[in-house]
N, C-alpha and C positions, 0 to 999 in steps of 0.2 A: 329238861337237860338230858342230853344223850349220855350214855355211860362212857367213862374214860377208856380209851382204847390203848393197846400197846402199840409199839412201832408198826407203822402200816406201809404197805407197798403201794406205790403210785406209778402210773404210766403216763409218760409225756412224750413230746417230740423234741429231740435235742439236736443241736449242732455238735459235731465231734471235732471240727477243725475249721480253719478260716475260709473254707469253701462256702460255709454258711448253710450247707444242705442239711435239712432236718429229717430225722427218721425216728421210729419208735424207740423208746428208752425206758427201762424199768429201774426204779430206785426206791429208797425208803425215806420217809420223813419222820420227824421226832414224835415221841409220845405226846399226847395232848396235855399241855401244862395247865396250871390253875387259871391263867388268863388267856389261854389259846382259844381260837375259833377255827373249827375245821370246816372248810368250804368245799363243796362239790362244785367244780367249775361248770358253768353253763355256757358262757360266751367269753371270748377274749378278743379285743381289738388288736390289729397289727399296726405298729408304729414304725416310723422310719428309723428310730433308735434300735429296733430289733435287728435291722440290717447292719447298722454300725457294730453292734455287739456280736452278732453271729459271725460276721466276717472280720472281726478284730480290726476295724478301722481306727479304733482309738488306742490300740496297742495294749490292752489290759484284759483281753478275754481269756476265760478259763473254761476248759471243756472237760466233760460234756456239759452243755448249757441248754437249759430249757427256757426259751424266751417267753415274753408276754407280760405286760404290766397294765393292761386295761381289762381287768378281770371282774366279771359278774358271776355270782354263784349262789347256791343255796346252803345255808348253815345246816350241817348234819350232826354237829357235836360241839359242845362248849365246855370249857373248864369251869370248876366250881366258883371261881371269883368273877366270872363274866356276868354282868348284870344287865347290859343293854341289848344283847342279841340272844335270840332263842332259836332252837331248832325249827327249820322251816322258813326263817326269814330270808329274803333276797338281799344280798349285800354286795358291795364293791370293794376291791383291793387295787390300789394304784401302784405308783412307781417305787415307793419306799415302804419297808416293813419294820423299821427300827430306827432309833436315834438314842442319843446319850441321856436325854431328859434333864441335863444339868446346865447346858450352855445357854448363852443369851438367846439365840434363835429358838431353842426348844421352849424356854420360859416365856418367850413372846408369841408362842403358838404359830411359829413359822418353821416347823421342824425340818422342812425340806432343805434348809440352809445349814443344818447341823453338820459339822465336819466329820462326825462319826455316824452319819446316817447309814442305814443298811439297805441296799438296793433289793428289790423283790426278786431279782435274779442276777447271776454273775457276781455274787458277793459271798461273804461268809457270815453266818449268823453267830450269835453269842455262844452257842453250844459247839461251835467249830464245824458245823455242817455247811456245805454250800447251799446257798439259796437257789431255788428253781422257780420259774414263773408259771404263767397261766395257760401255756399250751400243754396242759396236763389235766388229768382227771380230778386231782385234789390239791388243795393248798392248806397249810396250817399256818395261821397268822396270829401273832401276839396282839391282843387288844391294847396293850401298853398300859401305862399307869394313868392316874388322875392327878390333877393339880388343884390346890386351893389357891385362888388368887385373891389377895386382899383388895377390897375396894379402895381406890385411890384417895377418896376424901377421908376415909377412916385412917389410912396411912398418914396423911398430912396431920390429922388430929393427934395421932400417936407421937409423931415427930415433935409436935409443939408441946407435948405433955410428957416431961421426963419421968414422971412417976409410972408411966406405962412402958414396960420394957419389952423390946423386941418387935420386929415387923419384918415382913418379907413374904416369900412364896414357900410353901411347904408341899411335900409329897404325901399322897395317901395311896394306899393300895385299894383294890376293889372292895375289900372289906372295911375300908375307911379307917384302918389303923395308921396313925401318923408315924412316919419314919423320921422326919426332920421337922422340928418345930422351933419357934423363936418366942415361946410364951405368949402367943396371941391371945388377948382377952376374949372372953365369950361374947362380949358386947360388940366386938369389932365386926363391921360389915364384910361379908365374904361371898364369893360366888364360886361354884364348883364347875370346872371345865373337864369333861371327860375326853381325854386325848387317846385316841386309838387309831389303828391303821385299817380298821374295817368300818365302812360307812354304810348305813342303810340306804337301799334304793327306794325312793318314795313311790307310793301308789300313783298310778297314772303315767309311769315311765317304763316302757317295755325294756326288759333286761338287755336285749341286743342293741337297743338304742342308747342305753346308759353307758355301755362299755367305752366308747370313744370319749365320753365326757370326763372319764377318770384321768385322762392325760391331755388329749387335744383340747377338750373343752375348758378345763381348769387352767391350762397353760395360757389361754387368752384371758379368761376372767380375772385371774390373779393380778396381772399388771394393770389392767384397767381400774380395778378397785384400789390397788396400792398407790398408784400415781394420781389418784383423784380424777380419773377420766370416765366418770359414770354419769355426769350431768347431761340431760337432753340438750340437743342442739350443737354438740361438738362435731367437728369435722375430722374424720379419721381415715387413714389409709391402711389397707391390708395388702402387704407385699407378699405375693405367693399364694396360690389358690389350691392348696392341697388339703390334707386332713385337718391340720391346725387352722389354716387360712379360711376354709369354708365355715368353721365354727366361729372364727373371728368376725366374719360378715354377719352371721346370725346373731351372735351375742351383742355386737355393737348396734345393729339395727334395733334389737329389742330394747336397748337402752335409750333409743331415740336419737342416734347419731346419723349424720350424713356420711355415708360410707363410699369410699372410692377404692376399687380393686386395682392394684398396680401389677402389671405383668409384662413380660418381655415381648409378647406378641398379641395379636388380636384374637387368637384362637379360642380363648375362653370367654370372650365378651358376652355372648348370648347366655351362657350358663351363669355367669356372675350377675348379670342384670336381670335376666328373665327368670332364672331358676332360684337364685339365692336372694334376690331383691336388692342388690347393690344399687346405689344412686348414680354412680359414674364408673367409668372404666378408663384407665390411663395406660397407654402403651409406652413403656420406659425407653424403647428404641426410637420413639417419635420425638425428635428434638423440639419441634415447634409445640407439640402438646405439653411436653414437660415444662417448657419455658412459660407457657400460658398458665400452668398450674402452680408456679412458684409462689411461696408464702401463702398457701391456701389451707394447710392441714394443721390441726392441733397435735396430732400424733400419727406415728406410723408403727403398726405391728408387723415386724419383719420376721416372717416364718421360713425364709429360704435356708435350706440346710447345706448349701454349697457356697464356695467363695464367690463374692460379688462386691462391686464397688459400692461405697456408701454415699459419696459426694452427690451424685445425681438426686438421691432421695432426701438428703439433708436440705437441699435447696427448696424442697416442697414445703418445709415446715415454717410455720409462723414463729413470731417471737415467743420464746419459752416452749417451743414445741419439743416433743420427745420422740426419739427413734428407739424403739424397744426391740432388742434382739432376742428371738426365741429359738432360732435354728441352731443346731449343733454344727459348728464349722471348725474344721481342724487346721485351718490356716489363718494367719493374722489378717485382720481387716484394717484398712487405713483410710485416713482423710486428712486434709490440711486443717490446721487449727482454726483459721478464720471462718471456716464453714460453721463452726459452732459458736465461736466467740462473738461474731457480729450479729447474732440473733439470740444470744443466751440460750442456745439450744442444748439438748442433752442427748448423748448416746448412752444407753443403759441396757441392762438385760434383766431377764426374769426367768425363774426356773419352776416349772410346773405350778403347784399351789399347795397350800396346807390342807390338812384333813378338814379343818373348819371351813375353808374356802370351797373345798370339794362338796361338802354337804350343802353349803349356800348355793353353789352353782346348780346342783341337782334340783333344789327347790325352785330356783329361778327359772330353770327350764320347764318345770311343771307349770309354774304360774304363768309363764309367757307362751306356753305351748310349743316350745322349741324341741326339735329333734335333730340328730345328726343324719347325714345322708350316707348310707352304708351299702355294701355288697356283702351278703352273708355267704360264707363258703364252708365246706367241710374240711376237717384236718388233713385229709388226703390231698387237698389242693393247696396246702400252705406254701409249698416251695414255688409253685407257679404264681401264687399271690405275692410272695416276696419279690419275685422277678418283675412282676407287673408294677408293683409299688416303686421299685427302683427306676422303672421307666416312666413313672408318673402316670400310669395307665389304670387309674381307679377314680371313681367319683362317689365318695371322697375318702372313705375309710373301709378297709376290709375288716370284717368281724368273723371270727372262726366259731362255728357252732360246735363247741367241744363236746357237750353232752350228747349231741346227736351224731357223733362221728365214730362211735364204737372204738375208742382208742385202745382199750384193753385187748380187743380181738385183733387189731392190727399189730399190736406188740407181740402177741402170742405167735404170729406167723412170720415175724421179722427175723432174718438170719443173723443179724448183728446185735440182737438184744441181750 
């Protein structure tokens, strides 16, 4: 365990206004708390959401803002109650760094749906400090608490036996001191879930390859798992072939699905089929091809981050097919109700994935030999990378080599620092 440090100075690249232009920025982060993990950032992926936030597309941006939520780094210090991570471990930090721990989503281990979640940047932490992301030299992340979850069969036995008082979910700290109990008997079956916002990067997965999996990868994996779309032989459509879409093709193929990439032009046909291994390619502007593909898909993973019609794609779904929205779109999407009623189809959405799902995905990628297709850049190129991403000029994810970019040296020479 590293020694607990006082408040530390961190160098990042921040947006100061809705222009979204990033430049060196020096700030401080909190003292290392009992459950904190201090991470030296090695790599950080660039997500389309970083553009939305830096340019205030969603109307809630606060400046200065250091973006970045696909963070892979090395643990350089841990608090005394951290039990799972050690100095020298390679770990990942994703989109959120806090939650209430009390609501239904938190207790169901899907903390990304907590209404009090804390974003890894452009938010305020519980100590009142603004959160800052992974385009920086260092992050301090709370490992969060643990939960004791009673085994369901044991709970049923307790319910049927009035002599046994109390059942439910209790909190424990890292030192396993119970904060809330309901007199659970010692004989009751329990399992311990360690819920924290720092996930280990497994051996066999390069850190720069792991970065996009912490957002783009788990964003695809989570809905496939939740909606029961993991069985081999399913026929799926991936709408949009960007950072999230390319991982959709890879993950779905690894699950044994027949995968069709859907795009507005034939421009990406070769890369979809030849490079990523898609089974088919469908041009949405080709009316004849779309008609021929009607009622052929079990699901569509919709990654498009701009306004687009839904009805042409709903027609592709079979009975009980699901159209899963993953792109952040700031305008209403619409369709006529018979498009879903007459096939018992569903239009639904999904948001990133839980900490547990992230760990599952990382292991899945190692087991299946999956990697993301990336372009590694230095921090000094980050503004050009954001501009290229906005033009969809990347195959398929930018990853910033933060540790190799000498961000401290750049900050020292910056006039606006």
